[in-house]
All heavy atoms as TSV, in Angstrom:
chain	resi	resn	atom	element	x	y	z
A	1	MET	N	N	98.641	123.924	124.013
A	1	MET	CA	C	98.915	122.584	124.636
A	1	MET	C	C	98.094	121.502	123.998
A	1	MET	O	O	98.586	120.468	123.611
A	1	MET	CB	C	98.536	122.729	126.144
A	1	MET	CG	C	98.712	121.367	126.845
A	1	MET	SD	S	99.903	121.346	128.051
A	1	MET	CE	C	99.333	120.248	129.161
A	2	ARG	N	N	96.791	121.768	123.791
A	2	ARG	CA	C	95.916	120.762	123.133
A	2	ARG	C	C	96.447	120.527	121.677
A	2	ARG	O	O	96.454	119.447	121.223
A	2	ARG	CB	C	94.473	121.265	123.114
A	2	ARG	CG	C	93.565	120.283	122.466
A	2	ARG	CD	C	92.116	120.620	122.324
A	2	ARG	NE	N	91.722	121.651	123.335
A	2	ARG	CZ	C	90.523	122.232	123.284
A	2	ARG	NH1	N	89.648	121.846	122.420
A	2	ARG	NH2	N	90.237	123.161	124.133
A	3	GLU	N	N	96.833	121.635	120.975
A	3	GLU	CA	C	97.370	121.446	119.628
A	3	GLU	C	C	98.592	120.587	119.636
A	3	GLU	O	O	98.749	119.887	118.609
A	3	GLU	CB	C	97.661	122.909	119.084
A	3	GLU	CG	C	96.443	123.775	118.771
A	3	GLU	CD	C	95.991	124.557	120.078
A	3	GLU	OE1	O	96.649	124.502	121.148
A	3	GLU	OE2	O	94.901	125.093	120.080
A	4	ASP	N	N	99.448	120.693	120.585
A	4	ASP	CA	C	100.616	119.850	120.664
A	4	ASP	C	C	100.205	118.392	120.743
A	4	ASP	O	O	100.886	117.540	120.156
A	4	ASP	CB	C	101.499	120.205	121.824
A	4	ASP	CG	C	102.186	121.569	121.743
A	4	ASP	OD1	O	102.307	122.105	120.517
A	4	ASP	OD2	O	102.613	122.195	122.692
A	5	ARG	N	N	99.274	118.106	121.656
A	5	ARG	CA	C	98.852	116.722	121.742
A	5	ARG	C	C	98.207	116.153	120.466
A	5	ARG	O	O	98.455	115.048	120.050
A	5	ARG	CB	C	97.825	116.609	122.845
A	5	ARG	CG	C	98.437	116.643	124.282
A	5	ARG	CD	C	97.452	116.439	125.326
A	5	ARG	NE	N	96.828	117.777	125.473
A	5	ARG	CZ	C	95.870	117.999	126.351
A	5	ARG	NH1	N	95.385	116.995	127.059
A	5	ARG	NH2	N	95.367	119.194	126.492
A	6	VAL	N	N	97.414	117.018	119.819
A	6	VAL	CA	C	96.860	116.627	118.516
A	6	VAL	C	C	97.914	116.345	117.524
A	6	VAL	O	O	97.924	115.420	116.726
A	6	VAL	CB	C	95.761	117.743	118.015
A	6	VAL	CG1	C	95.409	117.423	116.602
A	6	VAL	CG2	C	94.638	117.677	118.991
A	7	ARG	N	N	98.923	117.273	117.426
A	7	ARG	CA	C	99.951	117.146	116.456
A	7	ARG	C	C	100.758	115.887	116.664
A	7	ARG	O	O	101.135	115.122	115.770
A	7	ARG	CB	C	100.891	118.396	116.533
A	7	ARG	CG	C	102.195	118.320	115.681
A	7	ARG	CD	C	102.050	118.140	114.205
A	7	ARG	NE	N	100.867	118.870	113.574
A	7	ARG	CZ	C	100.170	118.448	112.586
A	7	ARG	NH1	N	100.334	117.220	112.034
A	7	ARG	NH2	N	99.187	119.169	112.066
A	8	ARG	N	N	101.125	115.605	117.949
A	8	ARG	CA	C	101.951	114.352	118.301
A	8	ARG	C	C	101.021	113.140	117.960
A	8	ARG	O	O	101.661	112.115	117.414
A	8	ARG	CB	C	102.211	114.311	119.826
A	8	ARG	CG	C	103.396	115.209	120.123
A	8	ARG	CD	C	103.902	114.972	121.534
A	8	ARG	NE	N	102.921	114.885	122.578
A	8	ARG	CZ	C	102.471	115.953	123.281
A	8	ARG	NH1	N	103.047	117.113	123.091
A	8	ARG	NH2	N	101.626	115.748	124.228
A	9	ALA	N	N	99.782	113.116	118.154
A	9	ALA	CA	C	98.913	111.987	117.770
A	9	ALA	C	C	98.871	111.836	116.345
A	9	ALA	O	O	99.018	110.734	115.819
A	9	ALA	CB	C	97.480	112.172	118.325
A	10	LEU	N	N	98.730	112.939	115.529
A	10	LEU	CA	C	98.606	112.768	114.163
A	10	LEU	C	C	100.020	112.379	113.531
A	10	LEU	O	O	100.126	111.591	112.612
A	10	LEU	CB	C	98.270	114.171	113.528
A	10	LEU	CG	C	96.782	114.457	113.716
A	10	LEU	CD1	C	96.507	115.970	113.227
A	10	LEU	CD2	C	95.869	113.453	113.122
A	11	ASP	N	N	101.022	112.871	114.186
A	11	ASP	CA	C	102.401	112.471	113.614
A	11	ASP	C	C	102.746	110.947	113.894
A	11	ASP	O	O	103.483	110.339	113.229
A	11	ASP	CB	C	103.502	113.200	114.375
A	11	ASP	CG	C	103.549	114.776	113.923
A	11	ASP	OD1	O	102.960	114.966	112.853
A	11	ASP	OD2	O	104.179	115.548	114.585
A	12	ALA	N	N	102.093	110.351	114.918
A	12	ALA	CA	C	102.173	108.951	115.250
A	12	ALA	C	C	101.418	108.015	114.230
A	12	ALA	O	O	101.610	106.829	114.270
A	12	ALA	CB	C	101.764	108.749	116.684
A	13	VAL	N	N	100.483	108.620	113.416
A	13	VAL	CA	C	99.696	107.796	112.550
A	13	VAL	C	C	100.534	107.410	111.376
A	13	VAL	O	O	101.083	108.243	110.616
A	13	VAL	CB	C	98.422	108.498	112.077
A	13	VAL	CG1	C	97.753	107.798	110.970
A	13	VAL	CG2	C	97.514	108.799	113.289
A	14	PRO	N	N	100.616	106.043	111.111
A	14	PRO	CA	C	101.341	105.614	109.882
A	14	PRO	C	C	100.527	105.759	108.689
A	14	PRO	O	O	99.779	104.840	108.241
A	14	PRO	CB	C	101.620	104.135	110.280
A	14	PRO	CG	C	100.535	103.755	111.135
A	14	PRO	CD	C	100.164	105.003	111.969
A	15	VAL	N	N	100.470	106.940	108.089
A	15	VAL	CA	C	99.572	107.327	107.008
A	15	VAL	C	C	99.679	106.396	105.875
A	15	VAL	O	O	98.605	105.882	105.297
A	15	VAL	CB	C	99.837	108.768	106.545
A	15	VAL	CG1	C	99.010	109.161	105.298
A	15	VAL	CG2	C	99.659	109.702	107.764
A	16	ASP	N	N	100.885	105.915	105.411
A	16	ASP	CA	C	100.956	105.022	104.266
A	16	ASP	C	C	100.283	103.763	104.601
A	16	ASP	O	O	99.673	103.131	103.765
A	16	ASP	CB	C	102.431	104.740	103.933
A	16	ASP	CG	C	103.072	106.035	103.320
A	16	ASP	OD1	O	102.267	106.894	102.821
A	16	ASP	OD2	O	104.287	106.153	103.415
A	17	GLU	N	N	100.526	103.196	105.853
A	17	GLU	CA	C	99.861	101.961	106.226
A	17	GLU	C	C	98.362	102.060	106.283
A	17	GLU	O	O	97.607	101.203	105.810
A	17	GLU	CB	C	100.350	101.511	107.538
A	17	GLU	CG	C	101.811	100.997	107.578
A	17	GLU	CD	C	102.347	100.630	108.895
A	17	GLU	OE1	O	101.538	100.099	109.710
A	17	GLU	OE2	O	103.505	100.938	109.188
A	18	VAL	N	N	97.848	103.184	106.789
A	18	VAL	CA	C	96.463	103.383	106.926
A	18	VAL	C	C	95.747	103.486	105.531
A	18	VAL	O	O	94.739	102.927	105.284
A	18	VAL	CB	C	96.069	104.709	107.727
A	18	VAL	CG1	C	94.654	105.017	107.652
A	18	VAL	CG2	C	96.576	104.451	109.150
A	19	MET	N	N	96.480	104.187	104.663
A	19	MET	CA	C	95.923	104.266	103.316
A	19	MET	C	C	95.926	103.015	102.536
A	19	MET	O	O	95.009	102.739	101.793
A	19	MET	CB	C	96.630	105.387	102.578
A	19	MET	CG	C	96.476	106.857	103.063
A	19	MET	SD	S	94.780	107.288	103.280
A	19	MET	CE	C	94.261	107.387	101.493
A	20	ALA	N	N	97.017	102.205	102.744
A	20	ALA	CA	C	97.046	100.835	102.167
A	20	ALA	C	C	95.875	99.998	102.713
A	20	ALA	O	O	95.204	99.253	101.982
A	20	ALA	CB	C	98.402	100.175	102.429
A	21	LEU	N	N	95.565	100.092	104.047
A	21	LEU	CA	C	94.489	99.309	104.628
A	21	LEU	C	C	93.210	99.756	104.033
A	21	LEU	O	O	92.359	98.978	103.674
A	21	LEU	CB	C	94.488	99.482	106.099
A	21	LEU	CG	C	93.383	98.713	106.852
A	21	LEU	CD1	C	93.486	97.212	106.555
A	21	LEU	CD2	C	93.516	99.012	108.301
A	22	LEU	N	N	92.962	101.081	103.884
A	22	LEU	CA	C	91.820	101.624	103.368
A	22	LEU	C	C	91.611	101.144	101.884
A	22	LEU	O	O	90.546	100.788	101.535
A	22	LEU	CB	C	91.893	103.156	103.394
A	22	LEU	CG	C	90.568	103.870	102.875
A	22	LEU	CD1	C	89.364	103.502	103.629
A	22	LEU	CD2	C	90.860	105.472	102.846
A	23	GLY	N	N	92.738	101.108	101.061
A	23	GLY	CA	C	92.665	100.674	99.754
A	23	GLY	C	C	92.149	99.236	99.647
A	23	GLY	O	O	91.393	98.840	98.828
A	24	ARG	N	N	92.646	98.345	100.588
A	24	ARG	CA	C	92.220	96.978	100.682
A	24	ARG	C	C	90.707	96.849	101.129
A	24	ARG	O	O	89.950	96.120	100.599
A	24	ARG	CB	C	93.068	96.173	101.536
A	24	ARG	CG	C	94.477	96.014	100.940
A	24	ARG	CD	C	95.489	95.455	101.990
A	24	ARG	NE	N	94.990	94.068	102.505
A	24	ARG	CZ	C	95.437	93.662	103.661
A	24	ARG	NH1	N	96.334	94.261	104.403
A	24	ARG	NH2	N	94.989	92.470	104.046
A	25	LEU	N	N	90.381	97.743	102.024
A	25	LEU	CA	C	88.924	97.737	102.531
A	25	LEU	C	C	88.026	98.026	101.428
A	25	LEU	O	O	86.942	97.342	101.299
A	25	LEU	CB	C	88.871	98.645	103.655
A	25	LEU	CG	C	87.416	98.894	104.239
A	25	LEU	CD1	C	86.827	97.547	104.857
A	25	LEU	CD2	C	87.344	99.993	105.289
A	26	VAL	N	N	88.225	99.136	100.691
A	26	VAL	CA	C	87.295	99.606	99.727
A	26	VAL	C	C	87.168	98.652	98.543
A	26	VAL	O	O	86.244	98.673	97.626
A	26	VAL	CB	C	87.420	100.986	99.241
A	26	VAL	CG1	C	87.399	101.961	100.385
A	26	VAL	CG2	C	88.781	101.131	98.441
A	27	GLY	N	N	88.128	97.687	98.385
A	27	GLY	CA	C	88.041	96.661	97.415
A	27	GLY	C	C	87.012	95.610	97.602
A	27	GLY	O	O	86.608	94.797	96.787
A	28	HIS	N	N	86.378	95.633	98.841
A	28	HIS	CA	C	85.278	94.684	99.124
A	28	HIS	C	C	84.012	95.247	98.949
A	28	HIS	O	O	83.622	96.362	99.379
A	28	HIS	CB	C	85.429	94.127	100.589
A	28	HIS	CG	C	86.743	93.390	100.864
A	28	HIS	ND1	N	86.981	92.128	100.320
A	28	HIS	CD2	C	87.803	93.732	101.524
A	28	HIS	CE1	C	88.122	91.783	100.723
A	28	HIS	NE2	N	88.666	92.652	101.455
A	29	ASP	N	N	82.963	94.533	98.397
A	29	ASP	CA	C	81.635	94.980	98.480
A	29	ASP	C	C	81.213	94.830	99.923
A	29	ASP	O	O	81.461	93.825	100.588
A	29	ASP	CB	C	80.762	94.021	97.605
A	29	ASP	CG	C	80.898	94.347	96.135
A	29	ASP	OD1	O	81.208	95.483	95.777
A	29	ASP	OD2	O	80.775	93.353	95.316
A	30	ARG	N	N	80.514	95.828	100.476
A	30	ARG	CA	C	80.116	95.817	101.837
A	30	ARG	C	C	78.692	95.827	102.068
A	30	ARG	O	O	78.117	96.607	102.933
A	30	ARG	CB	C	80.997	96.863	102.573
A	30	ARG	CG	C	82.446	96.708	102.515
A	30	ARG	CD	C	83.231	97.844	103.116
A	30	ARG	NE	N	82.832	99.138	102.598
A	30	ARG	CZ	C	83.232	99.740	101.469
A	30	ARG	NH1	N	83.943	99.007	100.594
A	30	ARG	NH2	N	82.884	100.909	101.063
A	31	TYR	N	N	77.923	95.107	101.288
A	31	TYR	CA	C	76.481	95.034	101.427
A	31	TYR	C	C	76.199	94.127	102.482
A	31	TYR	O	O	76.861	93.168	102.764
A	31	TYR	CB	C	75.832	94.538	100.099
A	31	TYR	CG	C	76.112	95.423	98.890
A	31	TYR	CD1	C	77.020	95.139	98.010
A	31	TYR	CD2	C	75.300	96.644	98.799
A	31	TYR	CE1	C	77.303	95.984	96.946
A	31	TYR	CE2	C	75.557	97.490	97.756
A	31	TYR	CZ	C	76.543	97.215	96.899
A	31	TYR	OH	O	76.723	98.087	95.796
A	32	GLN	N	N	75.112	94.364	103.197
A	32	GLN	CA	C	74.725	93.591	104.383
A	32	GLN	C	C	74.540	92.138	103.924
A	32	GLN	O	O	74.036	91.762	102.850
A	32	GLN	CB	C	73.265	94.031	104.836
A	32	GLN	CG	C	72.829	93.296	106.017
A	32	GLN	CD	C	71.518	93.874	106.575
A	32	GLN	OE1	O	70.971	94.922	106.134
A	32	GLN	NE2	N	70.977	93.177	107.592
A	33	ALA	N	N	75.162	91.260	104.711
A	33	ALA	CA	C	75.128	89.761	104.571
A	33	ALA	C	C	75.865	89.311	103.318
A	33	ALA	O	O	75.679	88.180	102.835
A	33	ALA	CB	C	73.714	89.337	104.585
A	34	SER	N	N	76.749	90.113	102.760
A	34	SER	CA	C	77.555	89.635	101.625
A	34	SER	C	C	78.839	89.060	102.057
A	34	SER	O	O	79.294	89.223	103.119
A	34	SER	CB	C	77.778	90.920	100.676
A	34	SER	OG	O	78.758	91.737	101.379
A	35	ALA	N	N	79.436	88.299	101.124
A	35	ALA	CA	C	80.774	87.795	101.389
A	35	ALA	C	C	81.842	88.925	101.569
A	35	ALA	O	O	82.679	88.757	102.368
A	35	ALA	CB	C	81.171	86.866	100.216
A	36	GLY	N	N	81.583	89.978	100.844
A	36	GLY	CA	C	82.430	91.143	100.936
A	36	GLY	C	C	82.576	91.789	102.303
A	36	GLY	O	O	83.494	92.142	102.733
A	37	ILE	N	N	81.330	91.756	102.919
A	37	ILE	CA	C	81.315	92.437	104.197
A	37	ILE	C	C	81.942	91.507	105.282
A	37	ILE	O	O	82.630	92.055	106.194
A	37	ILE	CB	C	79.939	92.852	104.601
A	37	ILE	CG1	C	79.931	93.923	105.712
A	37	ILE	CG2	C	79.089	91.692	105.172
A	37	ILE	CD1	C	78.741	94.714	105.947
A	38	HIS	N	N	81.864	90.284	105.109
A	38	HIS	CA	C	82.575	89.330	105.932
A	38	HIS	C	C	84.099	89.501	105.830
A	38	HIS	O	O	84.861	89.561	106.842
A	38	HIS	CB	C	82.196	87.872	105.721
A	38	HIS	CG	C	80.860	87.571	106.158
A	38	HIS	ND1	N	80.461	87.384	107.442
A	38	HIS	CD2	C	79.686	87.452	105.439
A	38	HIS	CE1	C	79.256	87.141	107.616
A	38	HIS	NE2	N	78.655	87.215	106.402
A	39	ALA	N	N	84.530	89.633	104.602
A	39	ALA	CA	C	86.059	89.773	104.270
A	39	ALA	C	C	86.448	91.144	104.862
A	39	ALA	O	O	87.585	91.227	105.466
A	39	ALA	CB	C	86.277	89.705	102.880
A	40	ALA	N	N	85.691	92.159	104.741
A	40	ALA	CA	C	86.035	93.468	105.265
A	40	ALA	C	C	86.066	93.526	106.729
A	40	ALA	O	O	87.065	94.030	107.270
A	40	ALA	CB	C	85.025	94.527	104.695
A	41	ALA	N	N	85.183	92.874	107.352
A	41	ALA	CA	C	85.153	92.819	108.855
A	41	ALA	C	C	86.371	92.020	109.308
A	41	ALA	O	O	87.036	92.421	110.239
A	41	ALA	CB	C	83.979	92.063	109.341
A	42	ALA	N	N	86.662	90.954	108.633
A	42	ALA	CA	C	87.936	90.136	109.014
A	42	ALA	C	C	89.199	91.014	108.846
A	42	ALA	O	O	90.093	91.025	109.671
A	42	ALA	CB	C	87.999	88.921	108.177
A	43	LEU	N	N	89.286	91.707	107.770
A	43	LEU	CA	C	90.404	92.647	107.467
A	43	LEU	C	C	90.617	93.635	108.633
A	43	LEU	O	O	91.684	93.844	109.095
A	43	LEU	CB	C	90.229	93.311	106.097
A	43	LEU	CG	C	91.249	94.345	105.656
A	43	LEU	CD1	C	92.617	93.670	105.400
A	43	LEU	CD2	C	90.792	95.259	104.586
A	44	ILE	N	N	89.510	94.324	109.020
A	44	ILE	CA	C	89.640	95.310	109.995
A	44	ILE	C	C	89.899	94.718	111.375
A	44	ILE	O	O	90.561	95.255	112.094
A	44	ILE	CB	C	88.301	96.155	110.036
A	44	ILE	CG1	C	88.202	96.935	108.699
A	44	ILE	CG2	C	88.292	97.120	111.201
A	44	ILE	CD1	C	89.394	97.809	108.317
A	45	ALA	N	N	89.224	93.592	111.675
A	45	ALA	CA	C	89.558	92.908	112.984
A	45	ALA	C	C	91.013	92.604	113.038
A	45	ALA	O	O	91.622	92.667	114.123
A	45	ALA	CB	C	88.681	91.629	113.109
A	46	GLN	N	N	91.557	92.072	111.955
A	46	GLN	CA	C	93.024	91.696	111.916
A	46	GLN	C	C	93.900	92.983	112.160
A	46	GLN	O	O	94.855	92.943	112.882
A	46	GLN	CB	C	93.414	90.927	110.715
A	46	GLN	CG	C	94.823	90.469	110.825
A	46	GLN	CD	C	94.976	89.490	111.999
A	46	GLN	OE1	O	94.259	88.473	112.237
A	46	GLN	NE2	N	96.042	89.789	112.814
A	47	ALA	N	N	93.509	94.077	111.493
A	47	ALA	CA	C	94.190	95.259	111.673
A	47	ALA	C	C	94.147	95.714	113.081
A	47	ALA	O	O	95.230	96.293	113.596
A	47	ALA	CB	C	93.652	96.332	110.652
A	48	ALA	N	N	93.068	95.635	113.736
A	48	ALA	CA	C	92.916	95.985	115.144
A	48	ALA	C	C	93.798	95.143	116.030
A	48	ALA	O	O	94.520	95.716	116.857
A	48	ALA	CB	C	91.502	95.909	115.553
A	49	ARG	N	N	93.842	93.823	115.732
A	49	ARG	CA	C	94.763	92.963	116.508
A	49	ARG	C	C	96.221	93.332	116.231
A	49	ARG	O	O	96.989	93.332	117.199
A	49	ARG	CB	C	94.557	91.566	116.101
A	49	ARG	CG	C	93.238	90.966	116.688
A	49	ARG	CD	C	93.116	89.528	116.372
A	49	ARG	NE	N	91.711	89.079	116.354
A	49	ARG	CZ	C	91.031	89.027	115.245
A	49	ARG	NH1	N	91.385	89.103	114.042
A	49	ARG	NH2	N	89.719	88.619	115.370
A	50	ASP	N	N	96.565	93.569	114.989
A	50	ASP	CA	C	97.893	94.076	114.630
A	50	ASP	C	C	98.363	95.380	115.354
A	50	ASP	O	O	99.452	95.452	115.629
A	50	ASP	CB	C	98.101	94.083	113.154
A	50	ASP	CG	C	97.984	92.806	112.374
A	50	ASP	OD1	O	98.032	91.803	113.036
A	50	ASP	OD2	O	97.880	92.909	111.177
A	51	ALA	N	N	97.383	96.142	115.630
A	51	ALA	CA	C	97.546	97.427	116.302
A	51	ALA	C	C	97.696	97.306	117.840
A	51	ALA	O	O	98.011	98.231	118.479
A	51	ALA	CB	C	96.470	98.451	115.953
A	52	GLY	N	N	97.472	96.056	118.249
A	52	GLY	CA	C	97.605	95.766	119.651
A	52	GLY	C	C	96.346	95.569	120.452
A	52	GLY	O	O	96.485	95.346	121.716
A	53	LEU	N	N	95.172	95.614	119.847
A	53	LEU	CA	C	94.042	95.374	120.599
A	53	LEU	C	C	93.834	93.929	120.745
A	53	LEU	O	O	94.116	93.096	119.805
A	53	LEU	CB	C	92.774	95.983	119.869
A	53	LEU	CG	C	92.794	97.508	119.680
A	53	LEU	CD1	C	91.644	97.952	118.803
A	53	LEU	CD2	C	92.776	98.233	120.975
A	54	SER	N	N	93.323	93.473	121.829
A	54	SER	CA	C	93.307	91.972	122.183
A	54	SER	C	C	91.845	91.532	122.239
A	54	SER	O	O	91.656	90.306	121.933
A	54	SER	CB	C	94.036	91.696	123.496
A	54	SER	OG	O	93.380	92.392	124.649
A	55	ASP	N	N	90.888	92.333	122.536
A	55	ASP	CA	C	89.517	91.816	122.726
A	55	ASP	C	C	88.771	92.240	121.388
A	55	ASP	O	O	87.882	93.095	121.431
A	55	ASP	CB	C	88.868	92.507	123.886
A	55	ASP	CG	C	87.553	91.891	124.264
A	55	ASP	OD1	O	87.290	90.840	123.714
A	55	ASP	OD2	O	86.821	92.517	124.991
A	56	VAL	N	N	89.101	91.576	120.265
A	56	VAL	CA	C	88.531	91.950	119.013
A	56	VAL	C	C	87.639	90.729	118.510
A	56	VAL	O	O	88.100	89.596	118.539
A	56	VAL	CB	C	89.672	92.206	117.981
A	56	VAL	CG1	C	88.975	92.471	116.552
A	56	VAL	CG2	C	90.518	93.367	118.470
A	57	ALA	N	N	86.461	91.005	118.138
A	57	ALA	CA	C	85.610	89.882	117.589
A	57	ALA	C	C	84.725	90.415	116.555
A	57	ALA	O	O	84.369	91.629	116.515
A	57	ALA	CB	C	84.730	89.459	118.707
A	58	VAL	N	N	84.542	89.530	115.588
A	58	VAL	CA	C	83.469	89.878	114.535
A	58	VAL	C	C	82.214	89.228	114.828
A	58	VAL	O	O	82.238	87.954	114.879
A	58	VAL	CB	C	84.080	89.448	113.046
A	58	VAL	CG1	C	83.040	89.649	112.002
A	58	VAL	CG2	C	85.375	90.118	112.716
A	59	LEU	N	N	81.234	89.895	115.040
A	59	LEU	CA	C	79.953	89.296	115.342
A	59	LEU	C	C	79.090	89.055	114.176
A	59	LEU	O	O	79.167	89.775	113.216
A	59	LEU	CB	C	79.171	90.244	116.320
A	59	LEU	CG	C	79.930	90.616	117.599
A	59	LEU	CD1	C	79.061	91.594	118.454
A	59	LEU	CD2	C	80.268	89.439	118.418
A	60	GLU	N	N	78.323	87.991	114.160
A	60	GLU	CA	C	77.533	87.640	113.079
A	60	GLU	C	C	76.085	87.356	113.606
A	60	GLU	O	O	75.853	86.837	114.667
A	60	GLU	CB	C	78.061	86.385	112.355
A	60	GLU	CG	C	79.314	86.579	111.655
A	60	GLU	CD	C	79.679	85.339	110.800
A	60	GLU	OE1	O	78.800	84.622	110.366
A	60	GLU	OE2	O	80.857	85.102	110.724
A	61	PHE	N	N	75.082	87.872	112.819
A	61	PHE	CA	C	73.705	87.715	113.129
A	61	PHE	C	C	72.953	87.170	111.971
A	61	PHE	O	O	73.309	87.471	110.878
A	61	PHE	CB	C	73.089	89.095	113.567
A	61	PHE	CG	C	73.839	89.796	114.779
A	61	PHE	CD1	C	74.838	90.587	114.654
A	61	PHE	CD2	C	73.531	89.375	116.054
A	61	PHE	CE1	C	75.533	91.167	115.653
A	61	PHE	CE2	C	74.108	89.872	117.170
A	61	PHE	CZ	C	75.188	90.788	116.948
A	62	PRO	N	N	71.941	86.503	112.169
A	62	PRO	CA	C	71.109	85.929	111.046
A	62	PRO	C	C	70.505	87.007	110.159
A	62	PRO	O	O	70.116	88.071	110.662
A	62	PRO	CB	C	70.097	85.136	111.751
A	62	PRO	CG	C	70.296	85.007	113.170
A	62	PRO	CD	C	71.314	86.113	113.457
A	63	ALA	N	N	70.628	86.814	108.873
A	63	ALA	CA	C	69.995	87.733	107.983
A	63	ALA	C	C	68.908	87.015	107.167
A	63	ALA	O	O	69.066	86.821	105.943
A	63	ALA	CB	C	71.048	88.279	107.066
A	64	ASP	N	N	67.940	86.403	107.900
A	64	ASP	CA	C	66.939	85.661	107.295
A	64	ASP	C	C	65.583	86.238	107.251
A	64	ASP	O	O	64.546	85.637	106.892
A	64	ASP	CB	C	66.836	84.222	108.000
A	64	ASP	CG	C	66.612	84.420	109.576
A	64	ASP	OD1	O	66.258	85.582	110.001
A	64	ASP	OD2	O	66.679	83.473	110.287
A	65	GLY	N	N	65.468	87.503	107.555
A	65	GLY	CA	C	64.174	88.206	107.478
A	65	GLY	C	C	63.234	88.094	108.714
A	65	GLY	O	O	62.236	88.758	108.896
A	66	GLU	N	N	63.727	87.329	109.723
A	66	GLU	CA	C	63.015	87.152	110.883
A	66	GLU	C	C	63.373	88.320	111.860
A	66	GLU	O	O	64.452	88.704	111.888
A	66	GLU	CB	C	63.397	85.827	111.589
A	66	GLU	CG	C	62.967	84.604	110.780
A	66	GLU	CD	C	61.504	84.380	110.866
A	66	GLU	OE1	O	60.751	84.631	111.845
A	66	GLU	OE2	O	60.989	83.951	109.717
A	67	GLN	N	N	62.259	88.802	112.551
A	67	GLN	CA	C	62.501	89.815	113.579
A	67	GLN	C	C	62.880	89.148	114.838
A	67	GLN	O	O	62.227	88.176	115.288
A	67	GLN	CB	C	61.362	90.759	113.749
A	67	GLN	CG	C	61.140	91.608	112.543
A	67	GLN	CD	C	59.888	92.586	112.752
A	67	GLN	OE1	O	59.273	92.557	113.756
A	67	GLN	NE2	N	59.802	93.485	111.827
A	68	ARG	N	N	63.870	89.652	115.561
A	68	ARG	CA	C	64.263	89.174	116.842
A	68	ARG	C	C	64.504	90.322	117.751
A	68	ARG	O	O	64.959	91.362	117.354
A	68	ARG	CB	C	65.562	88.309	116.767
A	68	ARG	CG	C	65.380	87.060	115.971
A	68	ARG	CD	C	66.822	86.316	115.878
A	68	ARG	NE	N	66.616	85.119	115.084
A	68	ARG	CZ	C	66.520	85.046	113.706
A	68	ARG	NH1	N	66.479	86.007	113.050
A	68	ARG	NH2	N	66.344	83.854	113.280
A	69	PHE	N	N	64.233	90.138	119.039
A	69	PHE	CA	C	64.543	91.103	120.033
A	69	PHE	C	C	65.817	90.622	120.764
A	69	PHE	O	O	65.899	89.564	121.315
A	69	PHE	CB	C	63.448	91.301	121.095
A	69	PHE	CG	C	63.891	92.165	122.208
A	69	PHE	CD1	C	63.921	93.598	121.905
A	69	PHE	CD2	C	64.285	91.787	123.392
A	69	PHE	CE1	C	64.239	94.488	122.893
A	69	PHE	CE2	C	64.653	92.677	124.339
A	69	PHE	CZ	C	64.675	94.012	124.109
A	70	TRP	N	N	66.930	91.416	120.532
A	70	TRP	CA	C	68.192	90.939	121.205
A	70	TRP	C	C	68.334	91.602	122.507
A	70	TRP	O	O	69.223	91.674	123.169
A	70	TRP	CB	C	69.363	91.394	120.219
A	70	TRP	CG	C	69.315	90.594	118.946
A	70	TRP	CD1	C	68.852	91.145	117.767
A	70	TRP	CD2	C	69.534	89.298	118.727
A	70	TRP	NE1	N	68.876	90.207	116.823
A	70	TRP	CE2	C	69.372	88.994	117.365
A	70	TRP	CE3	C	70.114	88.181	119.501
A	70	TRP	CZ2	C	69.540	87.750	116.786
A	70	TRP	CZ3	C	70.216	87.008	118.807
A	70	TRP	CH2	C	69.955	86.809	117.514
């Protein structure tokens, strides 16, 4: 029974679309505070919205060397 649920879930994954998204993601440098990480975050946020998620946000925090307690 569990195997059937796993198989149905895996069969529902659009593998070609996921791999295309992954290809676009890895094209960005994803170093902390880089322009690439901002672009990568925006890409994934949009993919989440496109998948039907509505409460999606990209959070930004200062990267100025100051310590803060959040």
